[in-house]
VOGU-661604 format. One record per residue (C-alpha): x, y, z; residue in three letters; residue number from 0. Coordinates in pm, 1 decimal. Each point is the difference from the previous one (the first is absolute). Layout:
# residues N
<east->X	north->Y	up->Z	resn->Ala	resi->NUM>
...
***
This chain:
# residues 253
<east->150.9	north->1561.8	up->550.0	resn->Met	resi->0>
<east->-123.7	north->184.8	up->-307.2	resn->Lys	resi->1>
<east->-353.0	north->-93.2	up->-107.4	resn->Ser	resi->2>
<east->-28.4	north->-150.7	up->-348.6	resn->Leu	resi->3>
<east->-250.8	north->100.3	up->-262.7	resn->Ala	resi->4>
<east->-225.0	north->-300.6	up->-53.0	resn->Leu	resi->5>
<east->-264.9	north->-42.5	up->-264.4	resn->Thr	resi->6>
<east->-364.4	north->-38.5	up->109.4	resn->Pro	resi->7>
<east->22.4	north->-363.2	up->-113.2	resn->Glu	resi->8>
<east->302.2	north->-63.8	up->221.4	resn->Glu	resi->9>
<east->-170.9	north->160.6	up->299.0	resn->Val	resi->10>
<east->-311.3	north->-212.4	up->-53.4	resn->Ala	resi->11>
<east->214.0	north->-311.8	up->-44.3	resn->Phe	resi->12>
<east->192.8	north->34.6	up->326.8	resn->Val	resi->13>
<east->-304.1	north->108.9	up->200.0	resn->Arg	resi->14>
<east->-177.4	north->-318.2	up->-111.4	resn->Ala	resi->15>
<east->279.0	north->-202.8	up->161.7	resn->Leu	resi->16>
<east->-77.6	north->124.3	up->354.1	resn->Val	resi->17>
<east->-120.2	north->-274.5	up->235.2	resn->Ile	resi->18>
<east->41.7	north->185.2	up->330.8	resn->His	resi->19>
<east->66.1	north->355.8	up->106.5	resn->Gln	resi->20>
<east->-7.9	north->200.3	up->319.8	resn->Asp	resi->21>
<east->179.6	north->302.5	up->139.0	resn->Ala	resi->22>
<east->331.5	north->-184.8	up->38.0	resn->Glu	resi->23>
<east->23.0	north->-269.5	up->-267.3	resn->Val	resi->24>
<east->-107.4	north->-76.1	up->-353.9	resn->Leu	resi->25>
<east->-1.3	north->-357.4	up->-131.6	resn->Ala	resi->26>
<east->-29.9	north->-94.2	up->-365.0	resn->Leu	resi->27>
<east->-47.7	north->-320.2	up->-197.6	resn->Asn	resi->28>
<east->292.7	north->26.2	up->-242.5	resn->Lys	resi->29>
<east->-61.0	north->-160.4	up->-336.9	resn->Pro	resi->30>
<east->271.9	north->-208.0	up->-167.8	resn->Pro	resi->31>
<east->219.2	north->185.0	up->-248.2	resn->Gly	resi->32>
<east->20.0	north->318.6	up->206.9	resn->Leu	resi->33>
<east->337.6	north->75.5	up->158.2	resn->Ser	resi->34>
<east->-9.5	north->115.0	up->361.0	resn->Ser	resi->35>
<east->273.4	north->253.0	up->-68.9	resn->Gln	resi->36>
<east->309.5	north->48.6	up->-211.0	resn->Gly	resi->37>
<east->-131.2	north->-181.4	up->-305.9	resn->Gly	resi->38>
<east->198.3	north->-2.3	up->-324.8	resn->Arg	resi->39>
<east->-305.8	north->28.3	up->-221.8	resn->Ile	resi->40>
<east->-105.7	north->350.6	up->-105.4	resn->Ala	resi->41>
<east->-328.6	north->-1.4	up->193.5	resn->Val	resi->42>
<east->-82.8	north->120.8	up->346.5	resn->His	resi->43>
<east->77.6	north->-228.7	up->292.5	resn->Thr	resi->44>
<east->-241.4	north->-49.8	up->289.7	resn->Leu	resi->45>
<east->215.8	north->232.3	up->209.2	resn->Asp	resi->46>
<east->-48.6	north->274.1	up->-259.3	resn->Glu	resi->47>
<east->-371.4	north->-71.0	up->-35.7	resn->Leu	resi->48>
<east->-39.6	north->70.5	up->372.3	resn->Leu	resi->49>
<east->9.0	north->366.0	up->-103.0	resn->Ala	resi->50>
<east->-372.7	north->-47.5	up->-55.7	resn->Ala	resi->51>
<east->-36.9	north->1.4	up->379.6	resn->Phe	resi->52>
<east->227.9	north->297.6	up->65.8	resn->Ala	resi->53>
<east->-104.3	north->255.3	up->261.1	resn->Lys	resi->54>
<east->-24.8	north->369.5	up->-86.4	resn->Ser	resi->55>
<east->357.2	north->31.2	up->130.9	resn->Ser	resi->56>
<east->115.1	north->-245.2	up->-267.5	resn->Gly	resi->57>
<east->76.3	north->-275.1	up->253.6	resn->Val	resi->58>
<east->-114.4	north->-336.5	up->-130.7	resn->Arg	resi->59>
<east->-18.9	north->-346.6	up->160.0	resn->Pro	resi->60>
<east->327.1	north->-189.1	up->37.0	resn->Arg	resi->61>
<east->50.6	north->-365.7	up->-81.5	resn->Leu	resi->62>
<east->71.5	north->-202.4	up->313.5	resn->Val	resi->63>
<east->120.0	north->-305.2	up->-194.5	resn->His	resi->64>
<east->23.2	north->-122.6	up->-360.0	resn->Arg	resi->65>
<east->-133.0	north->-281.4	up->-214.0	resn->Leu	resi->66>
<east->174.8	north->-135.4	up->-308.7	resn->Asp	resi->67>
<east->-137.8	north->137.6	up->-326.1	resn->Arg	resi->68>
<east->-183.0	north->-322.3	up->-90.2	resn->Asp	resi->69>
<east->-127.9	north->-68.9	up->353.3	resn->Thr	resi->70>
<east->-354.5	north->117.6	up->69.6	resn->Ser	resi->71>
<east->-175.1	north->77.9	up->325.7	resn->Gly	resi->72>
<east->-0.4	north->206.3	up->317.8	resn->Val	resi->73>
<east->251.1	north->280.2	up->22.9	resn->Ile	resi->74>
<east->5.6	north->246.8	up->288.0	resn->Leu	resi->75>
<east->77.3	north->370.9	up->1.1	resn->Thr	resi->76>
<east->26.1	north->257.6	up->278.7	resn->Ala	resi->77>
<east->-179.0	north->334.1	up->-28.2	resn->Arg	resi->78>
<east->237.2	north->194.8	up->225.7	resn->Ser	resi->79>
<east->364.8	north->-5.4	up->102.6	resn->Gln	resi->80>
<east->-77.9	north->-116.6	up->357.6	resn->Pro	resi->81>
<east->-213.3	north->-284.7	up->-138.1	resn->Ala	resi->82>
<east->279.5	north->-92.7	up->-242.8	resn->Ala	resi->83>
<east->253.5	north->-8.7	up->284.8	resn->Ala	resi->84>
<east->-233.3	north->-208.9	up->218.2	resn->Phe	resi->85>
<east->-72.8	north->-253.7	up->-273.9	resn->Leu	resi->86>
<east->363.3	north->-10.5	up->-108.8	resn->Gly	resi->87>
<east->102.1	north->-99.5	up->352.5	resn->Lys	resi->88>
<east->-278.5	north->-260.1	up->8.3	resn->Ala	resi->89>
<east->135.9	north->-149.4	up->-322.3	resn->Met	resi->90>
<east->355.2	north->-6.5	up->133.2	resn->Met	resi->91>
<east->-108.6	north->-168.0	up->323.1	resn->Ser	resi->92>
<east->-207.1	north->-259.9	up->-192.4	resn->Arg	resi->93>
<east->-327.3	north->107.0	up->155.2	resn->Arg	resi->94>
<east->-160.7	north->5.6	up->-345.7	resn->Val	resi->95>
<east->-130.1	north->-340.3	up->-111.0	resn->Arg	resi->96>
<east->-37.7	north->-70.4	up->-370.4	resn->Lys	resi->97>
<east->-192.5	north->-279.8	up->-167.7	resn->Thr	resi->98>
<east->46.8	north->-83.4	up->-368.1	resn->Tyr	resi->99>
<east->-172.8	north->-240.8	up->-234.4	resn->Leu	resi->100>
<east->196.4	north->-173.2	up->-273.6	resn->Ala	resi->101>
<east->-63.9	north->-260.4	up->-267.8	resn->Ile	resi->102>
<east->288.3	north->-246.9	up->-12.3	resn->Val	resi->103>
<east->73.0	north->-300.8	up->-218.5	resn->Ala	resi->104>
<east->14.8	north->-293.2	up->-29.8	resn->Pro	resi->105>
<east->-252.5	north->-92.0	up->268.6	resn->Gly	resi->106>
<east->13.9	north->56.6	up->373.3	resn->Ala	resi->107>
<east->324.8	north->42.5	up->194.7	resn->Pro	resi->108>
<east->117.7	north->-290.1	up->214.3	resn->Glu	resi->109>
<east->-94.1	north->24.3	up->276.8	resn->Pro	resi->110>
<east->-316.4	north->193.9	up->-81.9	resn->Arg	resi->111>
<east->64.4	north->237.2	up->290.4	resn->Glu	resi->112>
<east->331.8	north->105.2	up->143.3	resn->Gly	resi->113>
<east->278.6	north->253.1	up->-3.5	resn->Gly	resi->114>
<east->307.7	north->92.2	up->-197.7	resn->Val	resi->115>
<east->297.7	north->122.3	up->200.8	resn->Glu	resi->116>
<east->257.0	north->73.8	up->-269.0	resn->Ala	resi->117>
<east->246.3	north->291.7	up->3.6	resn->Pro	resi->118>
<east->15.3	north->205.5	up->-318.7	resn->Leu	resi->119>
<east->266.7	north->205.4	up->-172.6	resn->Arg	resi->120>
<east->-20.4	north->246.0	up->-287.6	resn->Lys	resi->121>
<east->171.2	north->-74.5	up->-329.1	resn->Glu	resi->122>
<east->25.7	north->242.8	up->-292.4	resn->Ser	resi->123>
<east->-4.7	north->-103.2	up->-363.4	resn->Gln	resi->124>
<east->40.4	north->307.3	up->-216.5	resn->Gly	resi->125>
<east->-275.2	north->245.1	up->96.0	resn->Arg	resi->126>
<east->-210.2	north->-271.6	up->161.9	resn->Glu	resi->127>
<east->11.2	north->-103.9	up->365.5	resn->Ala	resi->128>
<east->-81.5	north->-351.9	up->117.2	resn->Tyr	resi->129>
<east->-28.4	north->-154.2	up->343.5	resn->Met	resi->130>
<east->155.1	north->-338.9	up->69.0	resn->Arg	resi->131>
<east->-29.2	north->-244.5	up->286.6	resn->Val	resi->132>
<east->335.7	north->-23.5	up->175.4	resn->Cys	resi->133>
<east->170.2	north->-139.2	up->307.5	resn->Glu	resi->134>
<east->-55.8	north->187.1	up->325.1	resn->Ala	resi->135>
<east->372.6	north->70.7	up->32.6	resn->Asp	resi->136>
<east->27.8	north->163.4	up->-344.3	resn->His	resi->137>
<east->131.7	north->357.3	up->45.5	resn->Pro	resi->138>
<east->-300.2	north->142.9	up->-186.1	resn->Asp	resi->139>
<east->-264.1	north->-224.4	up->159.3	resn->Ala	resi->140>
<east->-326.7	north->159.4	up->114.1	resn->Gln	resi->141>
<east->-220.6	north->-203.6	up->231.9	resn->Ala	resi->142>
<east->-336.9	north->-75.0	up->-162.7	resn->Ala	resi->143>
<east->-306.1	north->-183.1	up->131.9	resn->Ser	resi->144>
<east->-330.5	north->-85.6	up->-170.7	resn->Thr	resi->145>
<east->-302.0	north->-200.0	up->116.0	resn->Arg	resi->146>
<east->-228.3	north->-159.4	up->-258.6	resn->Tyr	resi->147>
<east->-331.6	north->-185.3	up->-1.5	resn->Arg	resi->148>
<east->-173.2	north->-177.1	up->-289.6	resn->Thr	resi->149>
<east->-357.9	north->119.7	up->-51.1	resn->Leu	resi->150>
<east->-93.8	north->-197.9	up->-312.7	resn->Ala	resi->151>
<east->195.4	north->-237.8	up->-221.2	resn->Ala	resi->152>
<east->-4.2	north->-262.3	up->-272.0	resn->Asn	resi->153>
<east->273.9	north->-168.5	up->-202.3	resn->Asp	resi->154>
<east->48.8	north->309.2	up->-217.4	resn->Val	resi->155>
<east->21.5	north->291.2	up->242.6	resn->Ala	resi->156>
<east->-79.7	north->125.2	up->347.4	resn->Ala	resi->157>
<east->-125.0	north->316.3	up->162.9	resn->Leu	resi->158>
<east->212.4	north->72.6	up->304.6	resn->Val	resi->159>
<east->-17.7	north->256.8	up->277.2	resn->Glu	resi->160>
<east->339.1	north->152.6	up->79.5	resn->Leu	resi->161>
<east->102.3	north->188.7	up->313.5	resn->Ala	resi->162>
<east->348.4	north->154.5	up->-16.6	resn->Pro	resi->163>
<east->161.8	north->55.1	up->338.5	resn->Arg	resi->164>
<east->278.0	north->203.0	up->-158.8	resn->Thr	resi->165>
<east->-14.6	north->237.5	up->-295.2	resn->Gly	resi->166>
<east->284.2	north->-86.5	up->-234.3	resn->Arg	resi->167>
<east->-7.2	north->86.4	up->-368.1	resn->Met	resi->168>
<east->-180.2	north->-272.3	up->-201.2	resn->His	resi->169>
<east->-16.3	north->-209.7	up->318.3	resn->Gln	resi->170>
<east->-326.0	north->-181.5	up->-70.6	resn->Leu	resi->171>
<east->95.8	north->-69.6	up->-360.2	resn->Arg	resi->172>
<east->339.4	north->-146.6	up->90.8	resn->Val	resi->173>
<east->-121.5	north->-194.5	up->302.5	resn->His	resi->174>
<east->-279.3	north->-171.5	up->-193.0	resn->Met	resi->175>
<east->236.5	north->-79.1	up->-285.6	resn->Ala	resi->176>
<east->247.1	north->-145.8	up->251.9	resn->Ser	resi->177>
<east->-254.5	north->-266.1	up->103.7	resn->Ile	resi->178>
<east->-85.4	north->-91.0	up->-357.3	resn->Gly	resi->179>
<east->-320.3	north->204.8	up->-28.2	resn->Arg	resi->180>
<east->88.4	north->325.4	up->-178.1	resn->Pro	resi->181>
<east->-274.0	north->257.8	up->-39.4	resn->Ile	resi->182>
<east->-172.5	north->-23.4	up->-337.6	resn->Ala	resi->183>
<east->77.9	north->278.8	up->-243.9	resn->Gly	resi->184>
<east->346.4	north->60.7	up->146.7	resn->Asp	resi->185>
<east->260.6	north->-71.5	up->-270.6	resn->Pro	resi->186>
<east->278.2	north->145.2	up->213.7	resn->Arg	resi->187>
<east->-27.2	north->-281.1	up->254.3	resn->Tyr	resi->188>
<east->-135.2	north->-283.2	up->-213.2	resn->Gly	resi->189>
<east->-375.3	north->49.1	up->26.7	resn->Gly	resi->190>
<east->-233.3	north->-160.6	up->-253.5	resn->Ala	resi->191>
<east->-106.3	north->231.2	up->-282.6	resn->Leu	resi->192>
<east->-277.3	north->-230.5	up->-124.8	resn->Val	resi->193>
<east->-241.0	north->-210.3	up->208.8	resn->Leu	resi->194>
<east->-247.5	north->-244.0	up->-155.1	resn->Met	resi->195>
<east->65.6	north->158.0	up->-338.1	resn->Gly	resi->196>
<east->-86.0	north->350.6	up->123.4	resn->Ser	resi->197>
<east->266.3	north->274.6	up->13.2	resn->Pro	resi->198>
<east->73.5	north->140.6	up->344.9	resn->Val	resi->199>
<east->-31.2	north->377.9	up->-51.0	resn->Pro	resi->200>
<east->234.6	north->116.7	up->276.1	resn->Arg	resi->201>
<east->154.3	north->-91.3	up->334.1	resn->Leu	resi->202>
<east->-279.9	north->-173.9	up->192.4	resn->Met	resi->203>
<east->68.2	north->174.7	up->330.9	resn->Leu	resi->204>
<east->-256.7	north->212.2	up->183.6	resn->His	resi->205>
<east->34.2	north->194.9	up->326.0	resn->Ala	resi->206>
<east->-331.9	north->-109.1	up->146.3	resn->Ala	resi->207>
<east->7.8	north->142.9	up->353.2	resn->Ala	resi->208>
<east->192.8	north->238.4	up->219.3	resn->Leu	resi->209>
<east->-34.0	north->28.0	up->378.6	resn->Val	resi->210>
<east->170.1	north->297.9	up->161.1	resn->Phe	resi->211>
<east->-0.9	north->216.5	up->314.4	resn->Pro	resi->212>
<east->-186.3	north->320.6	up->-80.9	resn->His	resi->213>
<east->158.2	north->338.4	up->84.6	resn->Pro	resi->214>
<east->-323.6	north->96.0	up->177.4	resn->Ala	resi->215>
<east->7.2	north->-316.8	up->211.8	resn->Gly	resi->216>
<east->-115.4	north->-356.7	up->-30.8	resn->Gly	resi->217>
<east->54.7	north->-230.2	up->-293.2	resn->Glu	resi->218>
<east->-144.6	north->0.9	up->-351.2	resn->Arg	resi->219>
<east->-39.1	north->-275.7	up->-258.0	resn->Arg	resi->220>
<east->-32.3	north->81.2	up->-369.9	resn->Ile	resi->221>
<east->-86.9	north->-266.2	up->-257.1	resn->Glu	resi->222>
<east->-14.5	north->-10.3	up->-378.9	resn->Ala	resi->223>
<east->-185.7	north->-277.4	up->-186.1	resn->Pro	resi->224>
<east->169.2	north->-218.8	up->-258.7	resn->Ile	resi->225>
<east->25.9	north->200.2	up->-325.4	resn->Pro	resi->226>
<east->-170.3	north->-110.0	up->-319.7	resn->Ala	resi->227>
<east->315.5	north->-123.5	up->-173.2	resn->Asp	resi->228>
<east->90.4	north->-232.1	up->289.0	resn->Met	resi->229>
<east->-358.9	north->-122.1	up->21.6	resn->Ala	resi->230>
<east->13.2	north->-80.8	up->-371.6	resn->Ala	resi->231>
<east->319.0	north->-205.1	up->40.9	resn->Val	resi->232>
<east->-151.0	north->-187.1	up->295.6	resn->Leu	resi->233>
<east->-308.6	north->-78.0	up->-207.7	resn->Ala	resi->234>
<east->216.7	north->-117.3	up->-291.9	resn->Ala	resi->235>
<east->175.3	north->-255.1	up->222.3	resn->Val	resi->236>
<east->-320.7	north->-108.3	up->173.8	resn->Gly	resi->237>
<east->56.6	north->158.7	up->341.1	resn->Leu	resi->238>
<east->-222.9	north->218.6	up->213.3	resn->Glu	resi->239>
<east->121.0	north->225.7	up->279.7	resn->Pro	resi->240>
<east->-156.3	north->-34.2	up->345.8	resn->Pro	resi->241>
<east->-302.0	north->226.9	up->44.3	resn->Thr	resi->242>
<east->203.0	north->243.4	up->208.8	resn->Arg	resi->243>
<east->226.5	north->80.5	up->-293.1	resn->Trp	resi->244>
<east->-259.2	north->-25.8	up->-276.3	resn->Ala	resi->245>
<east->6.7	north->283.5	up->-257.4	resn->Pro	resi->246>
<east->-342.8	north->116.5	up->117.3	resn->Ala	resi->247>
<east->122.2	north->53.2	up->355.9	resn->Ala	resi->248>
<east->5.1	north->358.8	up->117.1	resn->Arg	resi->249>
<east->303.1	north->174.9	up->142.8	resn->Ala	resi->250>
<east->-32.5	north->70.3	up->369.7	resn->Val	resi->251>
<east->165.5	north->246.9	up->230.7	resn->Ala	resi->252>
***
C-alpha cells in the first residue's frame, strides 16, 4: 500500500491516539467523527493516518476491525501481515471479546440486565443502509446476539455495558432500539438528541475494552476511558459511571 504524505499535525494527532503498541499490534483510542476507512468527507481516514507508523519499506499497520464514524474507543491494528492474518482468524472465530458503553434513554432497560437475540437484515434507502430486526426465517436474516448490563440509571437515561456476541452492522444500535432504549444521539434508530435540555453531540457509543489472543501468545486486554463528551452528557443527566469506567481511568494492556 502506498504511503500517504501526512502533515506534521496529522502525524502528531494520530500518534497521540496510541494506547498500546508492541512488535505485533498497535491499538488506538479513536475519537468520534473520524472514519475508520472509506469516509466520504475530504479528510484522511484513520486507515490513511496509519501511514504515520509506516516502516521504511512503506508497510503500515492494518485495521483488524472497524468502528462507525461517530463511535469512539479501542480499535486494533496489526503491524505485519502474519499478525493481521492471525487476528483476522481470531475475529472470525469470535475469540475477540468487545465491551462497549452506551447512554440510552429513557431510563434503564427492563430487565436491567439481559440479552437481545434478534436476527437482523440490511435494508437500503437511497445511498443509506439500515439494519432491521426480522424473523429468523427471513431469506436475508443474519443471526445477532447482544448482552447488556445497566451500570447507572435514573428516569431520564442509563449508562449500559454492551457485549456483542456477533458483529453485525449497527447491531448494538438496532438491538437497543428494539427493546425501547435506543442509544442517545442516534437519529437513524430513534435515539434522543436532547437530554435534560442539553444537546447530545453525537452517537453515545464507546468501545471501552477489547480482549484478544495475541499473535505472540497469551491474551491481551486494552481499555479506553469514557471520552469527555460522553462524560459531559452523563453529568448533564445526573449520572456517574462506575469507577472502573471513569474518565480519569487509565488504559491498560
